[in-house]
C-alpha positions in Angstrom: 54.6 -38.2 -18.2 56.2 -37.1 -15.0 52.9 -37.6 -13.1 52.5 -41.1 -14.6 56.0 -42.0 -13.4 55.3 -40.7 -9.9 52.2 -42.8 -9.7 54.1 -45.9 -10.8 56.8 -45.3 -8.3 54.3 -45.0 -5.5 52.8 -48.4 -6.2 53.7 -50.9 -3.4 54.7 -53.6 -5.9 57.2 -51.4 -7.7 60.8 -51.1 -6.5 62.1 -48.8 -9.3 60.8 -47.1 -12.4 62.1 -44.8 -15.1 61.4 -43.5 -18.6 63.9 -43.9 -21.4 64.1 -43.8 -25.2 65.0 -47.5 -25.2 65.4 -50.4 -22.8 69.1 -50.5 -23.4 70.1 -48.2 -26.3 67.9 -46.0 -28.4 70.3 -45.6 -31.3 73.7 -46.7 -32.7 75.9 -44.4 -34.6 79.4 -43.3 -35.4 79.3 -39.8 -34.0 82.7 -38.3 -33.5 83.3 -37.5 -29.8 86.2 -35.8 -28.2 87.2 -34.4 -24.8 87.6 -30.7 -24.3 91.4 -31.0 -24.4 91.2 -32.7 -27.9 91.5 -36.4 -27.1 89.5 -38.3 -29.7 88.3 -41.9 -30.0 90.7 -44.0 -32.2 89.2 -45.3 -35.4 85.5 -45.2 -36.0 84.0 -47.1 -33.1 80.4 -48.0 -32.7 78.6 -45.8 -30.2 75.4 -46.5 -28.4 73.2 -43.7 -27.1 70.1 -43.4 -25.0 68.0 -40.6 -23.7 67.0 -41.6 -20.1 65.4 -40.0 -17.1 66.2 -40.1 -13.5 66.1 -43.6 -11.9 67.0 -45.3 -15.2 70.3 -46.7 -14.0 68.8 -47.8 -10.7 65.9 -49.6 -12.5 68.4 -51.3 -14.9 70.8 -52.0 -12.0 73.7 -50.4 -13.8 76.4 -49.8 -11.3 77.6 -46.2 -10.8 81.4 -46.1 -11.0 82.0 -42.4 -10.2 80.0 -39.1 -10.0 76.3 -39.3 -10.1 73.4 -40.3 -12.3 70.7 -38.1 -13.7 68.3 -36.2 -11.3 64.9 -34.9 -12.2 66.4 -31.4 -12.4 68.8 -32.5 -15.2 65.9 -32.5 -17.8 67.2 -30.6 -20.8 70.5 -29.7 -19.3 73.8 -30.2 -21.2 75.0 -33.0 -19.0 76.0 -36.6 -19.9 76.7 -39.9 -18.3 79.3 -42.1 -19.9 79.9 -45.8 -20.0 83.1 -46.9 -18.4 84.8 -47.9 -21.6 84.0 -44.6 -23.4 85.2 -42.6 -20.3 88.5 -44.6 -20.2 89.1 -44.1 -23.9 88.8 -40.3 -23.7 90.3 -39.9 -20.2 92.6 -42.9 -19.7 94.6 -41.3 -16.9 91.9 -39.8 -14.7 88.3 -39.5 -13.8 86.0 -38.2 -16.6 83.6 -36.6 -14.1 83.6 -32.8 -14.4 85.3 -32.7 -17.8 83.6 -31.6 -21.0 82.6 -33.9 -23.8 82.0 -32.4 -27.2 80.8 -33.5 -30.7 83.2 -32.9 -33.5 80.3 -33.0 -36.0 78.2 -30.1 -34.7 80.3 -28.7 -31.8 77.8 -29.6 -29.1 79.2 -29.9 -25.6 78.2 -31.6 -22.4 79.5 -31.8 -18.9 80.3 -35.3 -17.7 78.5 -35.8 -14.4 78.9 -39.6 -14.0 80.5 -42.8 -15.2 78.6 -46.1 -15.1 79.6 -49.7 -15.9 79.1 -50.8 -19.5 75.7 -52.3 -20.2 76.5 -55.7 -21.7 73.4 -57.2 -23.3 74.7 -58.3 -26.7 75.3 -62.0 -27.5 78.8 -63.1 -26.9 79.6 -63.4 -30.6 78.1 -60.0 -31.5 81.0 -57.8 -30.5 82.5 -55.6 -29.5 80.3 -54.1 -26.9 79.6 -50.6 -28.1 80.9 -47.5 -26.3 77.9 -46.0 -24.4 76.8 -42.6 -23.5 73.5 -41.3 -22.0 71.8 -38.0 -22.3 69.0 -36.7 -20.1 65.5 -36.4 -21.5 64.5 -33.0 -22.8 61.8 -30.9 -21.1 59.6 -31.5 -24.2 60.1 -35.3 -23.8 59.0 -35.0 -20.2 55.7 -33.2 -21.0 54.5 -35.3 -23.9 54.6 -38.9 -25.0 55.4 -38.1 -28.6 58.1 -35.9 -30.2 59.7 -36.0 -33.6 62.9 -37.2 -32.0 61.4 -39.7 -29.6 58.3 -41.4 -31.2 57.5 -43.5 -28.2 58.5 -43.9 -24.5 59.7 -46.9 -22.8 58.4 -47.1 -19.3 60.8 -49.3 -17.4 59.4 -50.8 -14.3 61.1 -53.2 -11.8 58.8 -54.8 -9.3 58.2 -57.7 -6.9 56.6 -59.6 -9.8 56.0 -59.0 -13.5 52.2 -59.2 -13.2 52.1 -56.6 -10.3 54.5 -54.3 -12.1 52.4 -54.4 -15.3 49.2 -53.8 -13.4 50.8 -50.8 -11.6 52.0 -49.3 -14.9 48.6 -49.7 -16.6 46.8 -48.1 -13.7 49.2 -45.1 -13.6 48.9 -44.4 -17.3 45.2 -44.7 -17.5 44.6 -42.7 -14.3 46.2 -39.7 -16.1 44.8 -40.4 -19.6 42.1 -43.1 -20.0 42.5 -43.0 -23.8 46.3 -43.3 -23.8 47.3 -46.3 -25.9 50.0 -48.6 -24.5 51.7 -50.0 -27.5 53.4 -53.0 -26.0 54.1 -54.7 -22.7 57.1 -57.0 -22.5 59.5 -58.4 -20.0 63.1 -57.2 -20.5 64.3 -60.7 -21.3 61.6 -61.0 -24.0 62.5 -57.7 -25.6 66.2 -58.6 -25.7 65.2 -62.0 -27.2 63.3 -60.2 -30.0 66.1 -57.7 -30.6 68.7 -60.4 -30.8 66.4 -63.2 -32.1 68.6 -64.0 -35.1 71.7 -64.2 -32.9 70.0 -66.5 -30.4 68.9 -68.7 -33.2 72.4 -69.0 -34.4 73.5 -69.7 -30.9 71.0 -72.5 -30.5 71.9 -74.0 -33.9 75.6 -73.9 -32.9 74.9 -75.6 -29.6 72.7 -78.2 -31.3 75.4 -78.9 -33.9 78.0 -79.2 -31.1 75.9 -81.6 -29.2 75.4 -83.7 -32.4 79.2 -83.7 -33.0 79.8 -84.8 -29.4 77.3 -87.6 -29.8 78.9 -88.7 -33.1 82.3 -88.8 -31.4 80.9 -90.8 -28.5 79.3 -93.3 -30.9 82.6 -93.5 -32.9 84.6 -94.3 -29.8 82.1 -96.9 -28.7 82.1 -98.5 -32.2 85.9 -98.6 -32.5 86.3 -100.2 -29.0 83.5 -102.6 -29.5 85.0 -103.8 -32.7 88.4 -104.1 -31.1 87.0 -106.3 -28.3 85.2 -108.5 -30.8 88.3 -108.9 -32.9 90.5 -109.7 -29.9 88.0 -111.9 -28.2 90.2 -115.0 -28.4 93.3 -113.1 -27.2 91.3 -111.8 -24.3 90.1 -115.3 -23.5 93.7 -116.6 -23.6 94.9 -113.8 -21.3 92.1 -114.6 -18.8 92.9 -118.3 -19.0 96.5 -117.5 -18.1 95.5 -115.5 -15.1 94.6 -112.0 -16.2 91.8 -110.5 -14.0 88.7 -108.9 -15.3 90.0 -105.5 -14.0 93.2 -105.8 -16.0 91.3 -106.7 -19.1 88.9 -103.8 -18.6 91.9 -101.5 -18.0 93.5 -102.6 -21.3 90.4 -101.4 -23.1 90.3 -98.2 -21.2 93.9 -97.5 -21.9 93.3 -98.1 -25.6 90.5 -95.6 -25.5 92.7 -93.2 -23.6 95.5 -93.5 -26.2 93.0 -92.9 -29.1 91.6 -89.9 -27.4 95.0 -88.5 -26.6 96.0 -88.6 -30.2 92.6 -87.0 -31.2 93.0 -84.2 -28.6 96.5 -83.4 -29.7 95.5 -83.3 -33.4 92.4 -81.2 -32.4 94.4 -78.7 -30.5 96.8 -78.3 -33.4 94.0 -77.7 -35.8 92.3 -75.3 -33.4 95.6 -73.3 -33.0 95.6 -72.9 -36.8 92.0 -72.1 -37.3 91.2 -70.1 -34.2 92.9 -67.0 -35.4 90.2 -66.6 -38.1 87.6 -66.6 -35.3 89.1 -63.7 -33.3 86.6 -61.2 -34.7 83.6 -63.1 -33.3 85.1 -63.7 -29.9 84.6 -61.6 -26.8 86.1 -62.0 -23.4 88.4 -64.8 -24.5 91.4 -65.2 -26.7 91.5 -67.5 -29.7 93.5 -70.0 -27.6 91.9 -69.3 -24.2 93.3 -71.9 -21.8 90.1 -72.2 -19.8 87.9 -72.7 -22.8 90.3 -75.3 -24.4 90.7 -77.1 -21.1 86.9 -77.3 -20.7 86.5 -78.7 -24.2 89.3 -81.3 -23.7 87.7 -82.3 -20.4 84.3 -82.7 -22.0 85.6 -84.8 -24.9 87.8 -87.0 -22.7 85.0 -87.6 -20.2 82.6 -88.4 -23.0 85.1 -90.8 -24.6 85.7 -92.6 -21.3 82.0 -93.0 -20.8 81.7 -94.5 -24.3 84.5 -96.9 -23.5 82.8 -98.3 -20.3 80.5 -100.7 -22.1 83.1 -102.3 -24.4 85.4 -102.6 -21.3 82.7 -104.3 -19.4 82.1 -106.7 -22.2 85.7 -107.5 -22.4 85.9 -108.2 -18.7 83.0 -110.6 -18.9 84.5 -112.8 -21.6 84.5 -116.5 -20.7 87.9 -117.9 -21.5 86.6 -121.4 -22.3 83.9 -120.1 -24.6 86.2 -117.6 -26.4 88.8 -120.3 -27.1 86.3 -122.9 -28.2 84.6 -120.4 -30.6 87.9 -120.0 -32.4 
């Protein structure tokens, strides 16, 4: 496998390549980890682990925070690279590099050689982002494509184009072993879409329902204002006969729309303040009452309402006083 990887890296269309147990994480689990001085993770957090080779972090563009990433000479060594959140949890007051990480389940120990930024690929409502740690591939993994612990390799290739990278990977594999099957070829975005397919479906449904709700609100504002203009047609005609300008009449309708929306926004924020606490478990990166998110929602609703009010305001401004009074 090492020779295959070398061939891929030499291809002019390839900028980075690596071998790993999974594109992002090979497995999730609740393994109990601790630092050598006894610091343990609070609770029973979800951990994500991956067996990766040299060049993985560069191919995935995962930023190195401190220390170093795996080298080819680290195959089978008792070294580990930690995600930033895991390192901060175990060593909150200093750098984790050079310290020892051990498993409380089987007393295995590894030396921390590097800390990388957390790999955040989960949908925003599938949280929290798991604590992450990476082990180097074993020497057995490097020499064969199938082991009991690692049924299949993921050859991760970053290139100038998807087609060129795929062609380079195929050529490298079959140059070493013409009969070697390649199980699946996918873009990283396609694989993540498959892994989190159900989540993306929920996200699309939620977005669709939100759009429908906004449309219904827009139609509601339009209907209420249109009815108001129709009911007050004679009054509007009298106002204009007494000297009211079209702009003042249109402003009256817009102000009515603004007042209605202000009441709705206040009531909506009050309801959100009560119900948002129950949504805290599915939120990430925002608080239940995040000012930026609420401000954006209010801005969208108010803007949509004002747009819906434009046509009734225009209709009111074009009322002919003589016709309106005569119709009554």
